[in-house]
All heavy atoms as an XYZ file, in Angstrom:
781
protein
N      77.546     89.353    110.805
C      77.646     90.728    111.206
C      76.549     91.559    110.525
O      75.924     92.400    111.167
C      79.026     91.272    110.862
C      79.171     92.730    111.213
S      80.762     93.435    110.824
C      80.497     93.917    109.139
N      76.338     91.341    109.231
C      75.328     92.116    108.519
C      73.919     91.805    109.016
O      73.053     92.686    109.009
C      75.439     91.890    107.010
C      76.666     92.492    106.343
C      76.707     92.138    104.857
C      76.707     93.999    106.519
N      73.715     90.589    109.473
C      72.409     90.235    110.031
C      72.136     91.100    111.261
O      71.049     91.665    111.414
C      72.347     88.730    110.387
C      71.079     88.409    111.162
C      72.435     87.878    109.131
N      73.130     91.236    112.122
C      72.978     92.067    113.330
C      72.788     93.541    112.978
O      71.997     94.247    113.596
C      74.192     91.914    114.235
C      74.412     90.540    114.747
C      73.771     90.405    116.071
N      74.129     89.085    116.594
C      73.592     88.594    117.647
N      72.708     89.285    118.313
N      73.925     87.410    118.066
N      73.540     94.012    111.973
C      73.380     95.408    111.553
C      72.004     95.660    110.956
O      71.412     96.712    111.181
C      74.468     95.797    110.550
C      75.812     96.161    111.126
C      76.831     96.404    110.010
C      75.715     97.386    112.007
N      71.508     94.699    110.204
C      70.157     94.820    109.639
C      69.132     94.922    110.769
O      68.241     95.768    110.738
C      69.841     93.625    108.733
C      68.452     93.624    108.136
C      68.246     94.618    107.005
O      69.241     95.115    106.438
O      67.083     94.909    106.695
N      69.286     94.072    111.781
C      68.379     94.111    112.928
C      68.474     95.456    113.647
O      67.450     96.049    114.005
C      68.714     92.980    113.896
C      68.380     91.599    113.372
C      68.940     90.487    114.245
O      69.613     90.764    115.276
O      68.708     89.311    113.902
N      69.699     95.931    113.852
C      69.900     97.214    114.535
C      69.308     98.359    113.733
O      68.664     99.257    114.291
C      71.389     97.448    114.783
N      69.527     98.318    112.414
C      68.971     99.381    111.572
C      67.453     99.407    111.672
O      66.853    100.466    111.856
C      69.403     99.227    110.109
C      68.789    100.269    109.232
C      69.293    101.557    109.223
C      67.687     99.986    108.449
C      68.695    102.544    108.442
C      67.094    100.954    107.666
C      67.606    102.240    107.657
N      66.835     98.251    111.556
C      65.374     98.184    111.618
C      64.842     98.659    112.964
O      63.801     99.311    113.031
C      64.899     96.764    111.311
C      65.107     96.397    109.858
O      65.091     97.250    108.977
N      65.346     95.124    109.599
N      65.567     98.366    114.030
C      65.145     98.778    115.364
C      65.346    100.281    115.584
O      64.480    100.949    116.141
C      65.939     97.993    116.409
C      65.513     98.248    117.822
C      66.290     97.375    118.788
C      65.863     97.640    120.222
N      66.599     96.802    121.167
N      66.477    100.797    115.133
C      66.825    102.202    115.410
C      66.186    103.200    114.450
O      65.866    104.324    114.841
C      68.337    102.387    115.357
S      69.218    101.492    116.630
N      66.041    102.819    113.201
C      65.631    103.782    112.176
C      64.148    104.119    112.201
O      63.742    105.158    111.684
C      65.991    103.264    110.790
O      65.178    102.153    110.445
N      63.341    103.233    112.748
C      61.899    103.440    112.764
C      61.368    103.684    111.348
O      60.580    104.590    111.098
C      61.533    104.600    113.699
C      60.058    104.615    114.068
O      59.440    103.528    114.092
O      59.532    105.712    114.322
N      61.890    102.864    110.385
C      61.484    102.924    108.968
C      61.844    104.242    108.280
O      61.203    104.656    107.324
C      60.013    102.610    108.792
C      59.664    101.216    109.219
C      58.207    100.932    108.967
N      57.945     99.560    109.322
C      57.415     98.662    108.499
N      57.093     98.997    107.292
N      57.203     97.442    108.911
N      62.856    104.900    108.800
C      63.327    106.143    108.197
C      64.653    105.852    107.500
O      65.217    104.782    107.647
C      63.431    107.226    109.257
C      62.044    107.578    109.799
C      62.053    108.738    110.712
C      60.598    109.026    111.123
N      60.518    110.055    112.097
N      65.193    106.802    106.727
C      66.361    106.512    105.884
C      67.677    106.235    106.607
O      68.544    105.571    106.066
C      66.518    107.759    105.013
C      65.355    108.622    105.268
C      64.647    108.114    106.469
N      67.822    106.724    107.841
C      69.114    106.607    108.519
C      68.944    105.971    109.899
O      67.833    105.877    110.411
C      69.777    107.985    108.626
C      69.952    108.639    107.286
C      69.135    109.679    106.893
C      70.912    108.182    106.400
C      69.278    110.264    105.645
C      71.059    108.759    105.150
C      70.242    109.804    104.769
N      70.051    105.569    110.485
C      69.997    104.909    111.787
C      69.291    105.782    112.824
O      68.539    105.270    113.645
C      71.405    104.538    112.281
C      71.890    103.234    111.720
C      72.548    103.191    110.512
C      71.687    102.049    112.405
C      72.994    101.992    109.986
C      72.126    100.837    111.895
C      72.784    100.810    110.676
N      69.556    107.086    112.787
C      68.954    107.985    113.758
C      67.638    108.582    113.317
O      67.063    109.404    114.009
N      67.166    108.213    112.156
C      65.894    108.758    111.667
C      66.008    109.406    110.313
O      66.470    108.806    109.352
N      65.620    110.680    110.247
C      65.562    111.379    108.966
C      66.889    111.988    108.514
O      67.028    112.339    107.349
C      64.513    112.501    109.037
C      63.100    111.939    109.096
O      62.816    110.967    108.377
O      62.287    112.478    109.876
N      67.827    112.145    109.440
C      69.091    112.817    109.112
C      70.290    111.928    109.385
O      70.239    111.060    110.262
C      69.222    114.108    109.941
C      68.099    115.074    109.652
O      67.837    115.403    108.502
N      67.415    115.521    110.688
N      71.367    112.166    108.653
C      72.619    111.445    108.871
C      73.127    111.774    110.271
O      73.178    112.934    110.672
C      73.679    111.848    107.824
C      75.045    111.272    108.169
C      73.255    111.400    106.441
N      73.487    110.753    111.013
C      74.011    110.922    112.359
C      75.361    110.248    112.514
O      75.956    109.756    111.546
N      75.841    110.214    113.726
C      77.160    109.671    114.017
C      77.282    108.198    113.625
O      78.284    107.783    113.044
C      77.479    109.849    115.503
C      78.869    109.427    115.949
C      79.940    110.223    115.204
C      79.032    109.616    117.442
N      76.272    107.400    113.924
C      76.316    105.980    113.563
C      76.363    105.821    112.048
O      77.110    104.981    111.525
C      75.120    105.214    114.162
C      75.220    105.209    115.687
C      75.043    103.793    113.627
C      74.009    104.652    116.387
N      75.603    106.620    111.333
C      75.615    106.566    109.863
C      77.009    106.883    109.327
O      77.503    106.204    108.423
C      74.606    107.559    109.284
C      73.195    107.261    109.739
O      72.663    106.195    109.374
O      72.638    108.096    110.459
N      77.634    107.901    109.880
C      78.967    108.296    109.421
C      79.979    107.200    109.734
O      80.802    106.836    108.879
C      79.383    109.641    110.051
C      78.480    110.750    109.517
C      80.860    109.948    109.770
C      78.589    112.059    110.264
N      79.917    106.656    110.952
C      80.859    105.601    111.336
C      80.724    104.377    110.435
O      81.723    103.856    109.915
C      80.643    105.217    112.793
N      79.510    103.923    110.218
C      79.303    102.742    109.377
C      79.447    103.065    107.892
O      79.940    102.243    107.122
C      77.938    102.128    109.665
C      77.756    101.566    111.069
C      76.326    101.099    111.281
C      78.733    100.440    111.330
N      79.039    104.258    107.515
C      79.137    104.658    106.114
C      80.565    104.759    105.617
O      80.829    104.595    104.425
N      81.494    104.983    106.525
C      82.898    105.073    106.112
C      83.426    103.733    105.597
O      84.450    103.689    104.920
C      83.768    105.576    107.267
O      83.781    104.640    108.322
N      82.711    102.651    105.904
C      83.119    101.331    105.421
C      82.509    100.979    104.066
O      82.892     99.970    103.463
C      82.731    100.245    106.442
C      83.548    100.299    107.684
C      83.045    100.900    108.825
C      84.820     99.759    107.725
C      83.799    100.960    109.988
C      85.596     99.807    108.871
C      85.085    100.418    110.008
N      81.591    101.778    103.566
C      80.939    101.462    102.293
C      81.912    101.380    101.112
O      81.779    100.469    100.291
C      79.807    102.447    101.998
C      78.556    102.267    102.853
C      77.536    103.360    102.549
C      77.948    100.894    102.639
N      82.890    102.280    100.991
C      83.837    102.124     99.880
C      84.626    100.813     99.962
O      84.858    100.163     98.937
C      84.768    103.334    100.016
C      83.963    104.352    100.741
C      83.104    103.556    101.691
N      85.006    100.416    101.155
C      85.741     99.156    101.322
C      84.838     97.976    100.979
O      85.281     97.021    100.332
C      86.294     99.030    102.755
C      86.952     97.686    102.974
C      87.269    100.159    103.047
N      83.586     98.053    101.367
C      82.632     97.002    101.019
C      82.487     96.909     99.503
O      82.458     95.815     98.943
C      81.282     97.276    101.680
C      80.202     96.228    101.481
C      80.631     94.893    102.080
C      78.910     96.693    102.117
N      82.409     98.051     98.836
C      82.345     98.064     97.371
C      83.575     97.448     96.750
O      83.496     96.731     95.746
N      84.725     97.711     97.332
C      85.980     97.118     96.853
C      85.949     95.602     96.997
O      86.295     94.876     96.057
C      87.158     97.697     97.638
C      88.511     97.031     97.423
C      88.984     97.252     95.998
C      89.521     97.586     98.411
N      85.518     95.122     98.145
C      85.431     93.677     98.380
C      84.474     93.033     97.382
O      84.769     91.978     96.811
C      84.982     93.396     99.830
C      86.098     93.801    100.802
C      84.592     91.937    100.020
C      85.674     93.850    102.246
N      83.348     93.682     97.153
C      82.382     93.150     96.186
C      82.979     93.099     94.781
O      82.811     92.112     94.056
C      81.117     94.007     96.186
C      80.297     93.901     97.443
C      79.093     94.818     97.481
O      79.057     95.817     96.718
O      78.179     94.541     98.265
N      83.688     94.137     94.410
C      84.268     94.202     93.066
C      85.357     93.154     92.877
O      85.398     92.461     91.865
C      84.832     95.605     92.819
C      85.325     95.835     91.423
C      84.222     95.879     90.377
O      83.096     96.286     90.694
O      84.500     95.493     89.221
N      86.233     93.021     93.841
C      87.340     92.064     93.726
C      86.831     90.625     93.726
O      87.323     89.786     92.970
C      88.374     92.290     94.849
C      89.146     93.578     94.570
C      89.324     91.119     94.972
C      90.116     93.984     95.652
N      85.823     90.341     94.568
C      85.302     88.978     94.668
C      84.219     88.667     93.640
O      83.806     87.526     93.509
C      84.783     88.710     96.078
C      85.915     88.672     97.073
O      86.980     88.145     96.795
N      85.707     89.259     98.236
N      83.748     89.692     92.944
C      82.777     89.472     91.881
C      81.383     89.102     92.360
O      80.627     88.473     91.620
N      81.048     89.474     93.589
C      79.678     89.216     94.062
C      79.297     90.234     95.125
O      80.130     90.743     95.853
C      79.516     87.806     94.593
C      80.338     87.502     95.789
C      80.197     86.054     96.215
N      80.662     85.952     97.579
C      80.116     85.226     98.509
N      79.071     84.496     98.227
N      80.604     85.201     99.719
N      77.998     90.518     95.167
C      77.473     91.495     96.116
C      77.479     90.914     97.526
O      77.242     89.733     97.717
C      76.043     91.888     95.750
C      75.889     92.638     94.458
C      76.022     94.109     94.556
C      75.029     94.804     95.402
N      75.395     96.190     95.660
N      77.760     91.745     98.482
C      77.697     91.373     99.886
C      76.419     91.937    100.497
O      75.693     91.238    101.197
C      78.932     91.897    100.656
C      78.822     91.613    102.136
C      80.213     91.298    100.081
N      76.142     93.164    100.201
C      74.964     93.853    100.733
C      73.788     93.590     99.785
O      73.342     94.463     99.052
C      75.258     95.347    100.870
C      74.422     96.143    101.841
C      74.458     95.549    103.241
C      74.922     97.567    101.898
N      73.283     92.381     99.814
C      72.232     91.923     98.914
C      70.870     92.414     99.420
O      70.537     92.239    100.593
C      72.227     90.378     98.827
C      71.177     89.889     97.863
C      73.597     89.873     98.423
N      70.098     93.025     98.531
C      68.801     93.597     98.914
C      67.826     92.555     99.455
O      67.036     92.860    100.349
C      68.172     94.326     97.733
C      68.865     95.629     97.412
C      68.182     96.371     96.274
O      66.938     96.432     96.271
O      68.906     96.874     95.409
N      67.876     91.345     98.909
C      66.951     90.305     99.370
C      67.205     89.925    100.828
O      66.270     89.644    101.569
C      67.065     89.050     98.501
C      66.579     89.279     97.083
O      65.903     90.295     96.845
O      66.883     88.448     96.211
N      68.474     89.907    101.222
C      68.826     89.516    102.581
C      68.849     90.697    103.548
O      68.542     90.540    104.732
C      70.200     88.851    102.603
C      70.254     87.491    101.981
C      71.635     86.897    102.142
C      71.697     85.492    101.595
N      73.027     84.904    101.773
N      69.274     91.851    103.046
C      69.464     93.029    103.897
C      68.790     94.256    103.289
O      69.455     95.231    102.943
C      70.964     93.296    104.087
C      71.760     92.083    104.468
C      72.630     91.503    103.567
C      71.620     91.511    105.724
C      73.370     90.377    103.906
C      72.342     90.394    106.080
C      73.221     89.814    105.167
N      67.460     94.234    103.168
C      66.778     95.348    102.492
C      66.964     96.694    103.192
O      67.132     97.718    102.529
C      65.316     94.925    102.487
C      65.187     93.909    103.573
C      66.530     93.232    103.655
N      66.957     96.696    104.502
C      67.129     97.953    105.234
C      68.508     98.545    105.026
O      68.652     99.738    104.729
N      69.542     97.715    105.161
C      70.920     98.197    104.982
C      71.195     98.598    103.541
O      71.898     99.584    103.293
C      71.924     97.129    105.416
C      72.095     96.923    106.910
C      73.067     95.784    107.184
C      72.563     98.195    107.584
N      70.671     97.832    102.599
C      70.888     98.169    101.190
C      70.270     99.533    100.872
O      70.900    100.373    100.211
C      70.302     97.083    100.287
N      69.078     99.769    101.364
C      68.409    101.052    101.162
C      69.158    102.164    101.899
O      69.330    103.270    101.379
C      66.957    100.967    101.628
C      66.145    102.147    101.189
O      66.247    102.606    100.059
N      65.336    102.661    102.085
N      69.598    101.879    103.116
C      70.369    102.855    103.893
C      71.636    103.259    103.145
O      71.972    104.434    103.074
C      70.736    102.280    105.269
C      71.809    103.061    105.935
C      71.659    104.236    106.616
C      73.200    102.767    105.942
N      72.893    104.676    107.064
C      73.851    103.785    106.652
C      73.968    101.730    105.417
C      75.226    103.800    106.857
C      75.336    101.742    105.621
C      75.945    102.773    106.330
N      72.349    102.274    102.567
C      73.595    102.558    101.852
C      73.348    103.493    100.671
O      74.122    104.428    100.433
C      74.243    101.261    101.380
N      72.264    103.268     99.945
C      71.908    104.141     98.815
C      71.596    105.542     99.322
O      72.083    106.543     98.780
C      70.713    103.553     98.029
C      70.184    104.549     97.013
C      71.115    102.258     97.341
N      70.796    105.624    100.369
C      70.439    106.931    100.944
C      71.661    107.658    101.488
O      71.801    108.868    101.302
C      69.402    106.766    102.067
C      68.047    106.375    101.555
O      67.659    106.731    100.447
N      67.315    105.617    102.347
N      72.538    106.927    102.154
C      73.728    107.547    102.730
C      74.632    108.105    101.634
O      75.065    109.262    101.696
C      74.498    106.536    103.588
C      75.709    107.120    104.250
C      75.568    107.915    105.381
C      76.971    106.882    103.755
C      76.683    108.469    105.998
C      78.089    107.430    104.361
C      77.944    108.231    105.487
N      74.914    107.288    100.628
C      75.808    107.721     99.541
C      75.223    108.890     98.755
O      75.977    109.709     98.215
C      76.104    106.548     98.608
N      73.899    108.992     98.689
C      73.247    110.059     97.929
C      73.054    111.343     98.738
O      72.708    112.376     98.164
C      71.890    109.576     97.416
N      73.298    111.286    100.036
C      73.102    112.460    100.878
C      74.087    113.557    100.483
O      75.274    113.288    100.275
C      73.291    112.077    102.348
C      72.936    113.205    103.277
O      73.712    114.127    103.468
N      71.748    113.126    103.851
N      73.641    114.796    100.357
C      74.520    115.898     99.949
C      75.761    116.069    100.834
O      76.813    116.482    100.354
C      73.637    117.139    100.032
C      72.245    116.635     99.939
C      72.254    115.253    100.525
N      75.647    115.719    102.109
C      76.802    115.835    103.008
C      77.864    114.780    102.712
O      79.026    114.940    103.079
C      76.350    115.718    104.462
N      77.473    113.727    102.027
C      78.374    112.601    101.763
C      78.869    112.604    100.315
O      80.012    112.213    100.042
C      77.659    111.265    102.073
C      78.532    110.076    101.731
C      77.221    111.226    103.531
N      78.027    113.063     99.403
C      78.360    113.035     97.978
C      79.719    113.667     97.722
O      80.009    114.758     98.196
C      77.282    113.789     97.164
O      76.014    113.222     97.457
C      77.540    113.679     95.677
N      80.558    112.941     97.004
C      81.882    113.439     96.649
C      82.961    113.154     97.675
O      84.116    113.506     97.464
N      82.606    112.510     98.793
C      83.614    112.236     99.816
C      84.234    110.850     99.695
O      85.303    110.619    100.236
C      83.024    112.375    101.238
O      81.985    111.415    101.411
C      82.487    113.778    101.470
N      83.562    109.941     98.995
C      84.102    108.596     98.830
C      85.231    108.620     97.806
O      85.179    109.377     96.828
C      83.033    107.620     98.349
C      82.013    107.249     99.389
C      80.786    106.758     99.007
C      82.261    107.369    100.742
C      79.835    106.395     99.941
C      81.319    107.010    101.692
C      80.099    106.519    101.291
N      86.241    107.769     97.994
C      87.304    107.690     96.987
C      86.752    107.139     95.673
O      85.751    106.412     95.666
C      88.321    106.729     97.601
C      87.586    105.987     98.657
C      86.447    106.843     99.092
N      87.409    107.489     94.582
C      86.991    106.961     93.276
C      87.153    105.453     93.287
O      88.197    104.934     93.668
C      87.834    107.578     92.166
C      87.624    109.067     91.993
C      88.539    109.652     90.934
O      88.851    108.948     89.950
O      88.944    110.812     91.111
N      86.121    104.754     92.849
C      86.109    103.293     92.932
C      87.237    102.675     92.112
O      87.848    101.691     92.536
C      84.728    102.704     92.556
C      84.633    101.212     92.915
C      84.422    102.917     91.089
C      84.629    100.921     94.371
N      87.546    103.245     90.945
C      88.621    102.688     90.121
C      89.966    102.748     90.836
O      90.742    101.796     90.794
C      88.713    103.427     88.781
C      87.492    103.186     87.906
O      86.788    102.180     88.128
O      87.249    104.004     87.005
N      90.226    103.855     91.513
C      91.480    103.987     92.257
C      91.495    103.058     93.464
O      92.518    102.471     93.801
C      91.686    105.434     92.699
C      92.004    106.363     91.555
C      92.228    107.781     92.032
C      92.539    108.693     90.854
N      92.712    110.079     91.266
N      90.366    102.910     94.100
C      90.270    102.022     95.252
C      90.458    100.566     94.823
O      91.127     99.793     95.513
C      88.920    102.214     95.929
C      88.744    101.647     97.321
C      89.790    102.200     98.286
C      87.356    101.954     97.849
N      89.898    100.190     93.692
C      90.053     98.837     93.167
C      91.519     98.571     92.837
O      92.060     97.508     93.186
C      89.152     98.610     91.937
C      87.689     98.575     92.368
C      89.528     97.338     91.194
C      86.709     98.644     91.224
N      92.163     99.506     92.178
C      93.585     99.358     91.857
C      94.408     99.193     93.132
O      95.274     98.324     93.221
C      94.078    100.559     91.049
C      95.528    100.541     90.616
C      95.826     99.348     89.715
C      95.881    101.836     89.896
N      94.125    100.007     94.138
C      94.815     99.911     95.420
C      94.577     98.543     96.055
O      95.506     97.897     96.558
C      94.345    101.031     96.345
C      94.929    100.962     97.721
C      96.262    101.272     97.946
C      94.139    100.597     98.805
C      96.807    101.211     99.215
C      94.669    100.545    100.078
C      96.003    100.848    100.285
N      93.327     98.080     96.046
C      92.988     96.782     96.624
C      93.681     95.633     95.919
O      94.187     94.708     96.562
N      93.726     95.678     94.608
C      94.392     94.615     93.845
C      95.894     94.617     94.119
O      96.514     93.558     94.203
C      94.100     94.774     92.355
C      92.681     94.392     91.996
C      92.398     94.531     90.511
C      90.982     94.105     90.198
N      90.660     94.222     88.778
N      96.472     95.798     94.262
C      97.895     95.906     94.580
C      98.169     95.290     95.954
O      99.134     94.540     96.117
C      98.357     97.378     94.552
O      98.093     97.905     93.248
C      99.821     97.511     94.871
N      97.330     95.608     96.929
C      97.487     95.017     98.261
C      97.346     93.503     98.220
O      98.111     92.783     98.859
C      96.449     95.592     99.222
C      96.736     96.931     99.848
C      95.594     97.323    100.785
C      98.044     96.929    100.612
N      96.383     93.021     97.463
C      96.150     91.581     97.358
C      97.387     90.875     96.805
O      97.793     89.822     97.309
C      94.928     91.315     96.481
C      94.459     89.888     96.460
C      93.176     89.752     95.650
C      92.711     88.322     95.593
N      91.493     88.167     94.801
N      98.017     91.464     95.792
C      99.232     90.884     95.221
C     100.375     90.891     96.229
O     101.102     89.906     96.369
C      99.648     91.650     93.960
C      98.786     91.380     92.766
C      99.238     92.204     91.573
C      98.268     92.063     90.416
N      98.645     92.904     89.270
N     100.528     91.997     96.944
C     101.596     92.091     97.951
C     101.388     91.062     99.053
O     102.338     90.442     99.523
C     101.650     93.500     98.543
C     102.239     94.518     97.602
C     102.313     95.882     98.264
C     102.913     96.898     97.303
N     103.058     98.229     97.916
N     100.149     90.882     99.476
C      99.865     89.900    100.527
C     100.134     88.481    100.036
O     100.619     87.644    100.794
C      98.435     90.023    101.008
C      98.171     91.294    101.774
C      99.081     92.090    102.420
C      96.910     91.930    101.955
N      98.463     93.153    102.997
C      97.114     93.101    102.734
C      95.609     91.638    101.546
C      96.104     93.950    103.113
C      94.599     92.496    101.930
C      94.834     93.643    102.694
N      99.823     88.210     98.762
C     100.085     86.879     98.205
C     101.583     86.613     98.171
O     102.043     85.504     98.505
C      99.474     86.768     96.809
N     102.364     87.602     97.776
C     103.820     87.460     97.737
C     104.361     87.258     99.144
O     105.216     86.387     99.384
C     104.474     88.687     97.051
C     104.119     88.683     95.563
C     105.979     88.686     97.251
C     104.444     89.991     94.855
N     103.869     88.031    100.094
C     104.320     87.895    101.488
C     103.952     86.526    102.051
O     104.740     85.914    102.775
C     103.711     89.009    102.333
N     102.788     86.026    101.694
C     102.347     84.717    102.174
C     103.256     83.625    101.628
O     103.657     82.722    102.348
C     100.896     84.457    101.778
C     100.407     83.099    102.181
C     100.087     82.826    103.505
C     100.274     82.060    101.252
C      99.638     81.578    103.896
C      99.838     80.807    101.627
C      99.524     80.573    102.949
O      99.093     79.326    103.327
N     103.592     83.727    100.329
C     104.483     82.732     99.720
C     105.854     82.761    100.380
O     106.464     81.733    100.624
C     104.619     82.979     98.213
C     103.426     82.541     97.427
C     103.647     82.765     95.939
C     102.426     82.384     95.147
N     102.615     82.598     93.701
N     106.349     83.963    100.670
C     107.664     84.100    101.307
C     107.650     83.493    102.708
O     108.615     82.861    103.123
C     108.066     85.571    101.366
N     106.551     83.684    103.444
C     106.449     83.126    104.793
C     106.296     81.611    104.774
O     106.701     80.930    105.706
C     105.263     83.722    105.537
C     105.527     85.144    106.030
O     106.715     85.560    106.042
O     104.559     85.832    106.395
N     105.676     81.078    103.722
C     105.431     79.653    103.621
C     106.674     78.879    103.196
O     106.756     77.672    103.394
C     104.307     79.368    102.630
O     103.109     79.965    103.079
N     107.619     79.568    102.585
C     108.813     78.895    102.047
C     109.806     78.547    103.129
O     109.848     78.882    104.217
C     109.487     79.809    101.018
């Protein structure tokens, strides 16, 4: 999936910071809303998903998007998101064990 997004970003952005060019647009907002969840997945699994070597355009886009004044302060606090994610992971493990029994 990230390979396709990298290709789309490179095609659409025309070497500019966002999918639509110089300014945050609808596609940026739609995809940017998944960045906190991606950060959670990276933190829980202990490895980066959006690796700069493999996805330089997307990695740069993510930095630009998160730093944009319209976006700054809108993401949930990572510590709270991590706690929420770990809680969900435990609940799913318990539910899986109950279903397997």
